[in-house]
N, C-alpha and C positions, 0 to 999 in steps of 0.2 A: 635780603631783607627776610628776616625771619616768618615764613608765615606760619600760620595754623598746619598745613600740608608737612614743612621740613620736621618741627615740632615732635609731632606726630611718630616722623618717618623717625626721626635721633633719636626719640629715646625708646621705639621699639628696637632700632640695632643697639641700644647701649643695654638694652636687659635682653636680648639675645646673645648679647659678645658675654654674658655673663652664666647665663646658658651652653654655652660654646664653652669656655671653660671647664664648666662642670663636665662638661661632656669629655673633653680632654683629659681631664682631672681620671676620670675616671676608668678612660681606656689604656692612657701612660701610667698612671701612678703618680707620682711625683718627681718622675725623671726628669720634668722637660725644668726652665725653669723659668724665671719670673716673668722676665724679657720676654720668651715665647708667650707666654697667657696672655702680655699686655698687649702684643701684637696682636696675635687672635681677636683679645677685644676690642682693640683700635679699629679692624680690618671690619667686623662688623656695623660699629659705630660708623665709617664710610662708609659702610654700603645703604645705613641711614641714610648718609648725608646724602651721594648721588640719587637716590631714589625719588629721597625731598624735593631736590632740584626741577626733578622733569615732571612732565606737564601732568595734572591728576585728572583730567576730564578726557577721558575715555574711559569706552565699557570696559567691563569689569574685565572678560575677558583676554579681552589684548592688555589688562595692565598687568595682570597674571605673564601669560606668557613672559612679558615685558622685565616682571618683575627677578622671575628666573631665568634669563638671558643676563640681567642685569647684575645677578648675587654670580653668576658663572665669570664674568666678567673682573667684577673688582674682588674674586676671592681667589679669581689665581693668580692675583700679583703675591698674595699670602702662598697660596700651594706651589709657587717656582720661588718663593725664595726656601721655603726649608728643603729642598732639592726633586718636588716629586713627592716628600718623603707621607704625604698626609692627603688620600683621597676622600676619605669621609668628611675631613674639613674642605673641601673642594666642594663634592656632595653635593655637602649641607649646606653652603652658601647659595643653590640655588632654592631651595625647598625653604628657608631663612627671606630671601628677595621677595620668593612669593609671599612669606607675611608680613614682609613690611607694607608692600602693595596693598595687602588687603588691609590693614590695621589703618597706610593712611588714607583710601579709598573710605574707608568707612567713620572714620574719627578726623580726617583730615578737612575735610570740606567747611569753608567760609560762612 
């Protein structure tokens, strides 16, 4: 079921995925291929999906901590798939998890 929280989380993940691609382009130039950038974007979309599935009826501090942990867990899949070569992308996953969780908390309530 597409709840308001899920929709907000997916949109936030998709937008942050574009931000991630821009950051990767700045860091690496265009030497990384389109498949890499798509995988980066998809990972952030997946992060939004996972956060959207979780219960949002908790205190904000707990949600933000959970967002950071979920961000690290989801980002670890991409980090390990790159041969542990993109530490920055892995760490930023925690930050994006916090951002998505906050946006879902603020705008995802029915």
